[in-house]
N, C-alpha and C positions, 0 to 999 in steps of 0.2 A: 788492684788493677799496673798494671807490667804497663812501665815507663816508654813503649813501644807505642803498647794500644792511648798509650795516653799522648801521649804527641801530636799519632794518625788523630783520636778526639778534635785536638784543639788545632789540627793542621784547618781538618772540614772544616768545621763552626767558623773560623777566619777565613771558608775561600768561601764558603757559604756567606758569609755575610758580605763577603769583599763586591762579589756578581750581582748580587739580586741590591744592593744598595742605586733607588733612583737615580739618584746623583750621580755612577757613573765609579771609576772602581778606584778611584782618587777620596770622590766622599770615599766609600767603601772603605780602603782602609785605615782615611781619618773615622772613621766609627767609630763610636765604644763601645758598641759590640766588635765586632773588629778585636783591636785596643785588649778584651777583652780573653783573650785566649791566646795574640801575635802584641803583643806594645811597637810595633815599628811602626817609621815615617813613611809616606812615597818612593820616596830613592832608592832605601832598603830592599825594595821589593826582591834580592837575586839570592839576594839572603835568605825565603824563600818560596819563592817562589825563578829555574836557573831556565836562565836563556837557551833557546836555541839556536846554530845556528842563522836561522831566519830571518826571530821573532826575538824580540827583548819580553825578560818575562811584564812588563805593561802589555805587552800585541797580546801574550799569550791566553792572560785574567780578557784582554777586551772577550776574547772568541764568543766565548763562557759568557758573560755578561751579555749580549748582545744575543750569543743564543738565546738567552736564560728569557729577556727582556720579550725577547721577539717570538716567542710560546707562549706567551701574555696575551704578548696581538691577537698572537693568529687566535684565543683563547675564545678573546670579544668578540671578533672578526664571525664565527661558528656560534657564539651563542648570540648576538644578535646581526642577522644580515640584515636585514627591513633598516636596519635605523642605520649600519656601514652606507644601504646605499642613499637613502637622503642626504643625508650630512656624506655625504666623501667618504674616501681613506682617511686626507693627511686632517681635516675636524675631525674625522671619528678618532683617534691614536692621538690627538694633543687631547678629548677629557678619558679616551682610557688611560693616559700617561698619567697627567691630575685625579686624576681616580687614587686611580696606584700608587702616588704622592702619598695621597691620605689613606689609605686604607691596604696595604701590603699584605699580601697575604701573608699568611701564618701558616700554613700547612705543607705540606708536599705537597700533595693533592690540590685537582681546579676545582670542584666537585663549583666548592661554595664560593672560589675565587669575586661573580658580578657578583653576591647575594642584594648588596648593600647598592649598586653603579645605577640603577633604578630614580634611588632617592639619592644618590648626589647628584645625578642629570637634575630633575623639579626643585635640589638644595642652593647648587649651582647656577637656572638659569638666567641668561642674562640679564631681564626681563623680573626679576622672582619681586621684588618693590612696586614694579607697577598694578593697579589695580586689577582683579580677577578681570573683565571683563578688558583692557585696553594689552592682557596677555596676547602673543601668537596661539590657535586654537592647532594648532598641528601638533606638537610635540605630545 
């Protein structure tokens, strides 16, 4: 593989690891996945991503990170509209973010993104330790 292609592959894999990290871009830069591609400290971002006249390197990466995570939330909103309505957006989003922290996407497609969400909700429900007849029935 030509050196330029290898460099681009490493850069793309690094950027994906950074912007998709559930802990944010700082955690993404520090992640083993990102460091396998480009081993830098957060303070060295400008050696990989140029700043613009208006934004720092970190701010530019945050745009992609926020867009990525917003898209994942939108996918859950579309797939579970009744649960979204019942819980409200803030609580629903909290559950989704926690789910994604434990079950991060591993595919380029959103097709199977939420396949474990019902089981996750069941396993993490606040009254899961209570006897079945004492649990809330509506969920």
